[in-house]
N, C-alpha and C positions, 0 to 999 in steps of 0.2 A: 588393566589388561593383564591377563594371566600369561606369563612368558612361556611355560611349557605347553599350555593348551594352544597358544597361538602357533607355535612352531610345529607341533605335532598334528595340528589340524583336528583336535578332539572337540573343540567347541568354538565356533566362529561367532555365535550369536552375541556374546557379551562384548565383542570388539566393535565399537560404534563406527570405526573406519570402514567396516565391511557393509554397514547398513545400506548405503545408497546402492551398492552393487547388488546385494541380495534382493533389494526391492525391485531393481530393474530386471532381474532374472525372471520376474513375473511367474512365480510358481502357482498358477491358478488351478492346477490339477495335479498335486504332488504324488498322488497314488497311482497315476497311470504309468505304464511301462515306457522305457526309453524310445521304443520304436513306434509309439502311438502317434498318428498324424493328427489326432484330435487335440493333442496337447499343444497349446500355443506358447507355453513357457517351458522352462527346463523341468524335467522330472526330478523326483527326490533322488533317484539313483544317479542321475547325471550330476546333480549338485554335490552329492556325497563323494563321488569319484573325483570330480574337479577340485573340490576343496581339500580333500585329503592328499591328492597328488600335488596340488599347488603348495601344500605345506612341506612336502618332501623336497620340492624344488627350492622352496625358501630356505630349508635347512642347508642345502648345498651352497646357496649364496651366503648364508650366515657365516660359513667357514671362511669365506672371502672377506665379507664386510666387517666382521668383528675386529679384524686387525688394522683396518684402515685408519681409524682415529688415533691409535696409540702405538702402532708398531715402529714408526719412524723415531719416536721418542725412546721406546724400549730397546731398539736395536743398538743404540749408543752404549748400552750397558753390556753388550755381548762382544766377545772377540770378533773382529772383522766387521762390526756393525757401524763403523764410522764412515764406510763407503756408501755414498748415495746410490751408486750403481748396484751394489750387492743388496741394498735394501729394496730397490726397485725390482731386482731379480727375485728376491724372496716373496714380494707381493705378486709378481707376474708369473712365476714358475707354475703356480697352480693352474693358470690358464693354458700354459704350454703343455703340461701333462694331460689336461683335459682334451687338448686338440688331438693327441695321439690315440685317445681311447674312445672318442665319440662315435666314429664310424664303426669300429669293431663291436662296440656295445650296442649300437643301433641295429646293425645287421643281425647280431646274436639275438636281440629281442624279437626280431621278425621270425627267427627260426625256432628259438627255444621258449619263447614266452616272455612277456614284459616283467612279471613279478620276479622271476628267478634272476634276471640280469640286474634289476634294481637292487636286490638284496646283496648280490656280489659287490656291486659298486659301493653300497653303504658300508660293507665290511672293510673295503680298502680305504674309504674315507676315514673310518674310525681308527684304523691302524696308523695312517699318516698323522692323524690328530695326536695320538698318544706319543708318537716319535717326536713331533714338534714340541709337545708338552715337556719332554725331558731334555730338550736341546740345550747344550752348554755353549754353543757358538752359532754364528750366523749360518754356517754351512749345514749344520744339522737341522736348523729351521728350514732351510731351502730343501733339504732332502725330505723332511716331513711334509712340507707343502706339496712337493712333487707327488708323493704317494697319495696324499689327499686328493689331488687333482686326477690321479689315475682312476679313481672311482667315478668314471664319466657317465653319469646316469641321465644327463639332461635329455638326450635323444629318446631314450627308452621311456622316460616320464612323459615327455611331450607327445610321443606316439601313443602312449597309453591313454592320455586325455583325448586324443583324436579318436581312438577306438571306442571310448566310453561315451561319446557325445554325438548327437546328430549334427549334421553340417550347419543347419541354420542357427544352432546355438554354440558352435565351436568358438567363435570369437569371444562370446561371453565367458566360456571356460578359460580361454587363453588370457582374458582380461584378469581373471582371478590369479593366474600365474604372474602376469605383469604387475598386478597390484601387490601380490605377496612379495615380489622382489623389492618394490618401493617401500612397503611397510617394514620389511626385514632390514632394509638399509636404514630407515629412520630409527627402528628399534635398536640396531647395533650402535648407532651414534649416541643414543641415550645411555645404554647400559654398558657399553664397552669401557669408557673411562671409569665407571663405578666398579665394574668387575675387575679391572686392572688394579685398582687400589685395594680391592678386597682379596682377590685370589691370585693376582699376578698374571703374566702372559701364559705361563705354563698351565695355570688353572683354567684360563679361557680355552686353550687348545684341548685340555682334558674334558672340559664341559661339552665342547662340540663333538668330541668322540663319543661321549656317553649318550648325547642326544641322537647321534647317528645310529647307535645300537638300538635305542628306543624306537627310532623311526622304522626299523625293520619290522617291529610288531605292527606298526600302522599299515605297512605294505601287506603283511600276511593276513591280518585279521580285519582291517577296516576298509581297505580298497576293494571294491567289487571286482570280481574276475570277469573278463570278456574273452570270447573265443578268438584265436588267431585267424587272420584273413587267409583263406586258401585261394590262391589265384596263380596266374602264369608267372613264371620266373621273369624278373625284370633285369635287363642288362644295365651295367653301371653307366654305359654311355648315355642311356635314356635319362639318367639322373644328372650326370655331370655336364651334359651338353644342353640341358634345358635352359634356355635364355632367361625365362622368368625366375627359375630357381637360382640362377647365377646372380641376378639382381638382388634377390633377398639375401643370398649368402654374403655378398659384399656389404650389404646394408648392415647386417648384424655385426660383421667385423668392424666396420667404421663406428657403429654405435658404442660398442664396448671398449674399443681402443680409446675413443674420445672420453668415455666415462672414467676409465682408470687413469688416463693421463691427467684429467682435470683434478682428481683427488690426490695426485702427487703434490699439487700446488695449493689446493684450496684450504686444507686445515691450517697450514702455516699462515696463509693470507688472512684468515679470520682472526687468528691470534694477533697478528701484527696490526691490521687495519680496523678491526672491530673491537679490539681490546678484550676479547673473550678468551679466557683460559680454555684449554681443550675439554675440560669437564663441563663447560657451559655451552658447547657448540650445539647441543640438542635443542637449545632455545631457538635456534635458527632453522636447523634441519627438520625438526619434527613438524612445525606448522607448514613449512614449504612443501615437504613430501606429501603430507596429508591433503593440503589444498590442491596440489597438482594431481593427485589421484582422483579426487572428486571432479576436477575440471576436465580430466581426460575422458570420463565416462560418456558424456553426451555425444561428442564427435565420433567416438568408436562405434557406439550402438546405432546412432543415426546413419553413419556411413555404411554399416553392415546391412541395416534394414532397407536402405534405399539403393544399395548396390553401387556406392561411391567410395569404396575403400581406397582406391587409387588416389582420389583427391585428398582424402584425409591423410594418407601416408605422405604424399608429396608436401602437403602443408606442414606436417610434423618435421619432415627433413629440412624444409626451409627455415622453420623456427630453430631447429638445432644449429643450422649454419649461422643464423643471425646471432645466436647466443655465443658461438665461438668467436665470431667477429667482435661482438661486444666485449668479451673477456680479453681479446687481444688488444683492443683499444684501451680498455680500462687499465690493464697491467702495463701499458706503454706510457701512461701518464705519470707525472711526477707525484701528484697527490691522488690517492685512491679513496673514494668514498665507499664505505662498507655497505651502504644501502643499495648501491648498484650491484654489488655481488649477490645480495639477497634476491633482487629482481631477476638477475640472470640465472641464478640457481632455480628459481621458480619456472622460468621458461625452459630450462634444460629438463627438469623432471616432468613437465607436461609432455614435451616431445618424447622423452624416454619412455614414459608409461604408455603413450599411444602406440609407439612402435613395438614395444615389448608385447602388447596385447594383440596387435594386428598381424605381425609378420609370421609367427609360428602357425597361426590359423591359415594363412595363405599358403604356406609350405605344405601343410597337410591336405589342402584342397587340390593343389597342383600336382603333388606327387602321386604316382601310381598306387592304388590301394594296397598292394602286397609289398610295397617298398617304402611305406611311411617312415619306418624306423631308420632305414638306410638314408633317405633324403633328409630327415631331421638330424641324422648323425653328421652328415656333411654340414648342415646348417649350424649345428652346435659346435662342430670343429672350428668353423670360422668365428663363432662367438668366443670360443676359448682362446684362439690365436689373437683375437682383438684384445682380450684381457691381458694376455702376456705382452703383446707389443705396446699396449698403453702403459703398463707398469714399467717395462724395461726402457722404452724410448722416452717416456715422460721423465724418468729418473735421470737418464743421460742428458737429455736436453736441458732440464732444470740445472743440473750441475755444471754443464759446460757452456750453455748459451743463454741461460736465464729463463724466467717464467714466461715471458711473452712467446718464446719459441715453441712452448708446449701448445699454445693456442693457435699458432700458425699451422702446426701439425693437424689439429682438430679442424681448422677452417678448410684446409686443402682436402682432407678426407671427406668432410661432409659436403663440400661443393661438388666433388666427384660423384658422391651418392645422389645429390640432387639432380645432376645431369642424367645419371643412369635411371633414377626412379621416374623421371618425367616421361620416359618412353615406354614404361611398363604397360602391359595390358590391364584393362579394368575388368575384373571378374564380375559378371552380373550377379544380382541378388538371386539366390537359389530358392525355388519353391520348396515347400515342405515335402511334397511328393517326390520331387527330384532328389532332394537331399536324402530322403529315406531310402530311395532306390540305390543311391550311390554309396551309402554307408556300409 
């Protein structure tokens, strides 16, 4: 796998992990335009836009994931880094800063254009990366991470994907985003310890800054442009009071809070119970993430094709809840078998990838056409708050109440989500003609 090509979206073909997804996209007429009803698969323009934008999204997550396997170890070498609460804050402040920027960036992308806003966000991300690269204590790392997070491009990127794809193929496009997050996570777990030994934490931050600047070129020259939607002005109340959007917004908060809190605990647990040094954790994470990515594709695409995405989502949330209960029981035992941790990790990533693929697509379908950026801004704000709360609360709970309390948090959050999701409306399968007319 070529690291730069994977991150910048220049060449997905050599990456075998994407082969099942690209095959399922069914590009049986790649030369036809995006709005052609005769095309049963995604057009070449749709795949190009989806893949390149997914790589930009993956770059944003890379800035988060690369520090997870090594930062708690590195922080002990910094002044102030002996506090688990400050370490958790350094991990989670990225999400808090994202939460303040998602709505303004999403609204601005509706008004001024997606590309311009994404470029501004990437510049901020790069600036924060370079500040963190030169940090001499935990507080400067926190400041750099906050500026990184201020480049809140998730809503603009997701809205851009929605603009660039027909509705009947939008879940496939969002699956690329969800898959890119999972693969980026796996990649970060493999290369982060190696990069840390080679270039240090400062070098990792500087590398993400350089990649962010390179990604600006991808946005400008590789991502196809699409016209802004011209439609009636949408009141904020129409977005904020929409019960279906509220369910999805809570869901993404719970998902990412649970994810971040889990990985405050999991790396140390694998060292202790599996006997694996941190540089060998990829031997568990890589096969688990890749297997979960392949296993999540059939339910997502079948659910979309048959108009049963509600059932798929509820099943994924139920699986997530069972994983949190399983982890709570496992960490409450006197003897912990590492094999159970691997099984539970697989279950987590199957659920995570299904939900990452399906939820943004549903937001883009439910939101008013002229306010996709605003609605996805709210959605990604809740995602960012989940990342922050997961890191901060996970660190505090682990330090003061022990590892099982972290999974009590996850169990309660996902149980509430399961109750909320069970009453959501099931959006019917859209015909190609209807989807084309609504695009």
